[in-house]
C-alpha positions, 0 to 999 in steps of 0.5 A: 884401673877400672872402677866397678859400680855395684848396681843398687835396686831402684827401691826409692823410685819404686816406693815413691810410685807405690805410695803415690798410687796408694794415695790416689786410690785412698782419695778415690775411695774417700770420695766414693764414700763421701759421695755415698756411691753405690756399694759395688763402687765402694767395694771395688775401690776398697779392693784396689786399696787392699791389694796395694796395701798388701803388696807394700806390706809384702815388699817391706816384710823382708827389708831392713827397717833401720830408717825412721821413715820406713819404720813409721810407714810400716807401722802405719800400714800394719795399723791400717791393716789391723783396723780394717781387718785386711789380710 
């Protein structure tokens, strides 16, 4: 008897990479702001963070938010989006 294993999406690994990339981008943005970088540099860094947050929010919009950690992450991202007026 052959047992078929269903292929599950590799979301955890994907999420890990996305959140690590977002953390790196946020740190870069923070450093630019703290070092009083030029406006263009800050805008470019912010645009990268904005795109990453928008992508993550788009990805989780249709997901089951049954786990506490995922609900918390979704709430924090939506709060950041609202606070910065990101759309």
